C-alpha positions in Angstrom: -37.1 -15.9 -8.8 -38.2 -12.6 -7.2 -34.9 -10.9 -8.5 -36.2 -11.5 -11.7 -39.9 -9.8 -10.6 -38.0 -7.2 -9.3 -36.3 -6.3 -12.8 -39.4 -6.9 -14.7 -41.4 -4.3 -12.3 -38.7 -1.7 -12.7 -38.7 -2.0 -16.6 -43.0 -2.0 -16.3 -42.5 1.3 -14.4 -39.9 2.7 -16.9 -40.8 1.5 -20.0 -40.5 5.0 -21.6 -36.9 5.1 -20.4 -36.6 1.4 -22.1 -37.9 2.1 -25.6 -35.6 5.0 -25.8 -32.6 3.4 -24.8 -33.4 0.3 -27.0 -33.7 3.1 -29.8 -30.4 4.7 -29.7 -29.0 1.6 -29.1 -30.8 0.6 -32.7 -30.0 3.7 -34.6 -26.4 4.5 -33.0 -24.3 2.3 -31.6 -25.1 -0.7 -34.2 -24.8 1.5 -37.0 -21.6 2.2 -35.6 -20.4 -0.9 -35.1 -21.1 -2.0 -38.5 -19.7 0.8 -40.0 -16.1 -0.1 -37.7 -16.2 -3.7 -38.7 -16.6 -3.0 -42.8 -14.1 0.3 -42.2 -11.0 -2.2 -40.1 -11.7 -5.0 -42.6 -11.8 -2.7 -45.9 -8.5 -1.2 -44.8 -7.0 -4.1 -46.2 -8.1 -3.1 -49.5 -5.6 -0.1 -49.4 -3.2 -2.5 -48.2 -2.6 -5.4 -50.0 -5.2 -5.4 -53.2 -2.2 -5.6 -55.7 -3.3 -4.9 -59.5 -1.4 -7.6 -62.2 1.2 -6.6 -64.1 0.4 -6.0 -68.1 4.1 -7.9 -69.1 7.7 -8.5 -67.7 10.5 -6.1 -68.7 11.7 -9.7 -70.6 8.9 -8.9 -72.7 9.6 -6.3 -74.6 12.6 -4.5 -76.3 14.3 -2.1 -74.0 15.1 1.5 -75.6 18.3 3.6 -74.2 18.4 7.1 -73.7 20.0 10.1 -71.8 19.9 9.0 -68.2 19.1 11.9 -65.6 18.2 12.9 -62.1 16.1 15.9 -61.1 14.2 16.3 -57.7 10.6 15.4 -57.3 8.6 18.5 -56.1 9.1 18.1 -52.5 13.4 17.7 -53.3 13.6 13.9 -53.7 15.6 13.0 -56.2 14.2 10.5 -58.9 15.7 9.3 -61.9 14.6 9.8 -65.5 16.0 9.0 -69.2 15.5 11.6 -71.9 14.3 9.7 -75.1 15.4 11.5 -78.4 13.8 10.6 -81.5 16.6 9.8 -84.7 18.6 13.0 -86.3 16.7 12.5 -89.3 12.8 12.6 -88.1 11.7 15.9 -87.9 10.9 16.8 -84.0 6.8 17.1 -83.1 6.8 17.3 -79.5 7.9 16.2 -75.7 6.1 13.8 -73.5 6.5 12.7 -70.4 5.7 9.2 -69.5 4.4 8.2 -66.1 4.6 4.2 -65.5 2.3 2.2 -63.7 2.5 0.6 -60.4 5.3 -1.7 -59.8 6.8 -1.2 -63.2 9.8 1.1 -64.1 10.9 4.1 -66.7 11.7 1.5 -69.1 8.3 0.5 -69.4 7.9 3.5 -72.1 9.3 1.1 -74.8 6.2 -1.0 -74.0 3.8 2.2 -74.7 5.4 5.0 -76.4 8.3 3.4 -78.8 6.1 4.6 -81.9 5.8 8.1 -80.7 9.6 8.3 -80.3 9.9 6.8 -83.7 7.5 9.6 -85.4 9.5 12.4 -83.6 8.3 13.0 -80.5 10.7 13.4 -77.0 9.9 11.0 -74.3 11.2 11.9 -71.0 10.5 9.0 -68.7 11.4 8.5 -65.1 10.8 6.2 -61.9 8.6 7.2 -59.3 10.0 7.2 -55.7 10.4 3.7 -54.6 10.7 2.6 -58.2 13.6 1.7 -60.0 16.8 3.7 -59.6 14.8 6.8 -57.7 15.4 7.2 -54.4 13.1 5.3 -51.5 11.3 8.0 -49.2 11.4 7.2 -45.4 8.4 5.6 -43.8 6.5 5.8 -47.2 6.1 2.5 -48.9 4.4 2.8 -52.5 1.0 1.5 -52.9 -1.3 1.5 -56.1 -3.4 4.0 -55.1 -2.2 7.3 -56.0 -0.9 9.8 -53.6 0.7 13.2 -53.6 3.6 11.8 -53.1 3.2 10.7 -56.9 1.8 13.9 -57.5 5.3 15.6 -56.3 7.0 13.3 -58.5 4.9 13.9 -61.6 5.3 18.1 -61.0 9.3 17.4 -60.6 9.4 16.1 -64.2 6.8 18.3 -65.9 8.9 21.6 -64.3 12.1 19.5 -65.6 10.5 19.2 -69.1 9.3 23.0 -69.4 12.8 24.7 -68.0 14.5 22.1 -70.5 12.1 23.6 -73.6 12.6 27.0 -72.1 16.1 26.7 -72.8 16.1 25.8 -76.1 13.8 28.8 -77.0 10.5 26.3 -77.4 7.1 26.4 -76.2 6.6 24.9 -72.9 3.9 22.7 -73.5 4.1 19.2 -72.9 1.9 15.9 -72.8 1.5 13.0 -70.3 1.4 9.5 -71.0 0.3 8.0 -67.9 -0.3 4.1 -67.2 -3.0 2.9 -64.7 -1.6 4.7 -61.1 0.6 7.0 -63.6 -2.7 7.8 -65.4 -4.3 9.2 -62.4 -1.1 11.2 -61.4 -1.5 12.6 -65.2 -4.4 14.1 -64.7 -3.9 15.6 -61.2 -0.9 17.2 -62.7 -2.8 18.5 -65.6 -5.6 19.9 -63.3 -3.0 22.1 -61.7 -0.7 22.7 -65.0 -1.8 24.6 -68.0 1.2 23.4 -69.9 0.1 20.2 -70.2 -1.8 20.2 -73.2 -2.6 16.8 -73.8 -3.2 13.7 -71.9 -3.3 9.8 -72.4 -4.8 8.0 -69.6 -4.6 4.1 -69.9 -6.3 2.3 -67.2 -7.2 5.3 -65.0 -9.1 5.1 -61.9 -10.2 7.2 -59.1 -8.7 6.2 -55.6 -12.2 7.0 -53.8 -14.1 5.8 -56.4 -12.2 2.3 -56.7 -11.9 2.1 -53.0 -15.7 2.1 -52.8 -16.2 -0.3 -55.9 -13.8 -2.9 -53.6 -15.7 -2.3 -50.8 -19.3 -3.4 -52.2 -17.8 -6.5 -54.3 -15.8 -7.9 -51.4 -18.4 -6.9 -48.6 -20.2 -10.5 -48.7 -17.4 -12.2 -47.4 -17.8 -10.3 -44.1 -21.2 -9.1 -43.9 -23.3 -11.0 -41.3 -26.6 -10.9 -42.8 -27.0 -10.7 -47.0 -30.4 -8.8 -47.0 -28.8 -6.1 -45.4 -25.4 -5.8 -46.9 -27.3 -5.8 -50.1 -29.7 -2.8 -49.6 -27.3 -0.2 -47.7 -28.1 3.2 -48.8 -25.5 5.2 -51.5 -24.9 7.4 -47.9 -23.5 4.4 -46.2 -20.7 3.2 -48.8 -19.6 7.2 -49.0 -19.3 7.5 -45.3 -17.4 4.0 -45.2 -15.0 5.4 -48.2 -14.4 8.5 -46.5 -13.9 6.4 -43.1 -11.2 4.2 -44.5 -9.5 6.7 -46.2 -9.0 9.1 -43.3 -7.7 5.4 -41.4 -5.6 5.1 -44.3 -4.3 8.5 -44.4 -3.4 8.3 -40.5 -1.6 4.6 -41.5 0.1 5.5 -44.5 1.2 8.7 -43.5 -0.5 10.5 -47.0 -3.2 11.7 -48.7 -5.3 10.2 -51.8 -6.7 13.5 -53.9 -9.3 12.6 -55.8 -8.9 12.2 -59.6 -13.4 12.3 -60.3 -12.4 15.9 -58.2 -9.1 17.0 -60.3 -11.0 16.5 -63.5 -14.0 18.2 -62.6 -12.3 21.2 -61.3 -10.0 20.7 -64.6 -10.1 24.0 -67.3 -10.4 21.4 -70.5 -7.9 19.7 -72.2 -7.7 17.0 -74.8 -7.9 13.5 -73.3 -7.7 10.1 -74.5 -8.7 7.5 -72.3 -8.5 3.7 -72.8 -9.4 0.6 -70.9 -9.5 -2.7 -71.6 -13.1 -4.3 -72.0 -12.6 -7.4 -69.8 -10.5 -5.7 -67.1 -11.1 -7.3 -63.8 -9.1 -5.5 -61.7 -10.3 -1.9 -62.6 -14.0 -2.2 -64.3 -14.3 -0.6 -67.4 -17.3 1.8 -65.8 -14.6 3.3 -63.7 -13.0 4.8 -66.7 -16.9 5.8 -68.4 -17.2 7.8 -65.6 -14.3 9.8 -65.6 -14.7 10.5 -69.1 -18.3 11.9 -68.8 -16.9 14.1 -66.7 -14.1 15.5 -68.7 -14.5 18.1 -70.8 -14.1 18.1 -74.6 -12.5 17.6 -76.6 -12.3 13.9 -74.9 -11.7 10.4 -76.4 -12.3 6.9 -75.2 -11.4 3.6 -76.5 -12.3 0.3 -74.9 -9.9 -2.0 -75.9 -12.0 -5.7 -76.9 -11.1 -8.8 -74.9 -8.3 -6.8 -73.3 -7.4 -6.8 -69.5 -5.9 -4.3 -67.5 -3.0 -2.3 -69.2 -3.1 -5.2 -72.0 -4.9 -3.0 -74.6 -1.2 -2.0 -76.2 -0.2 -6.0 -76.3 -3.6 -7.1 -77.9 -4.1 -4.0 -80.0 -0.4 -3.1 -80.9 -1.0 -1.5 -84.1 -4.1 -0.1 -83.4 -2.7 1.5 -80.2 0.3 2.8 -81.7 -2.2 4.5 -84.5 -4.8 6.2 -82.3 -2.0 7.5 -79.1 0.2 8.8 -82.1 -2.7 10.8 -84.3 -4.1 12.2 -80.7 -1.0 13.6 -79.7 -0.3 14.5 -83.6 -3.5 16.0 -83.2 -3.8 18.2 -79.8 0.6 18.5 -79.3 2.0 18.9 -82.2 -0.2 20.1 -84.6 -0.9 23.4 -82.4 -1.1 26.7 -83.6 1.7 29.4 -83.4 -0.2 31.3 -81.0 -2.5 28.6 -78.7 -5.9 30.1 -77.2 -5.2 31.8 -74.3 -6.3 30.0 -70.7 -7.4 32.3 -67.8 -6.0 30.6 -65.0 -2.2 31.3 -64.3 -0.1 28.0 -64.8 3.5 28.2 -63.0 6.5 28.8 -64.6 8.9 26.0 -65.4 11.6 28.2 -62.9 9.0 28.8 -60.5 7.9 24.9 -59.9 11.9 24.1 -59.7 12.0 26.4 -56.5 8.3 26.6 -55.1 7.4 25.0 -52.0 4.8 22.2 -53.0 1.2 23.0 -52.0 -1.3 20.2 -51.0 -3.0 18.8 -54.0 -6.6 19.0 -54.5 
């Protein structure tokens, strides 16, 4: 009893120190503990949030092409395939196909067969860790685009441009990307001005998507609902940054922002496609990217479609829209394209230059 009164007397005599200590604990220690709890659990989003696959390889008729191997920008060996149109069909242009996570080069048959039929050459390839391409030691591919996928698509773009140059053709290409491949396509176009047209189906920016998933699942591990529902936007941005830093250290890779790439990109024609009922990546993600993109830009929200399902639910309209887009912005280009001020790397330089960190 005497000890209790002694403690109370000390606190009463040093009430200012007690108030300061309580304030510091409330303003610093508690937020740190909350963010730590959120961050450790949110890191599982990057580890385990698997996207739904559009279809299996048995659901579409495969196409046959010329098998090729080529180096990614960091030297890793990748497998690919060159699809040529029928000899009697006039050539319209060259398009690089970037498949979705957990797919492979053959999935281009689901999306790009109409383009092949009308005269486009298709260079399709397997991202590292997929299909027949090499697997990098210590790197596990995930549904989030990293600088490694950017290295892969850089290598494919350099190969296509070099091949066109050797045939005496302008080294101008289009990129057709699906989901994670769409993000890689936008990142590649931001730094390479010879990419003149992009179709982005189910695109998203990793940073924005991570924040969406954190907000979506926070109620599971939030102890106080009123606190979770009233977090300041700066809290979510800081939490997103924290989780990304932890993921970079754990996974040994970076996560370049597609959102920032679009903002800094010299405008190129982009066709955004997204399923209206996409429950994995909400349609608002593509709407945000569309709002940031420069003209000319197009947006098609496929009615009733889920993630990467627009092509299966609306095959005729999908073929018509994608073909018309590339016809307008890649095949029907003027003889002398309008100059773009920022220098773009040549095909030969892209094959031998050391990789630089993505934006």
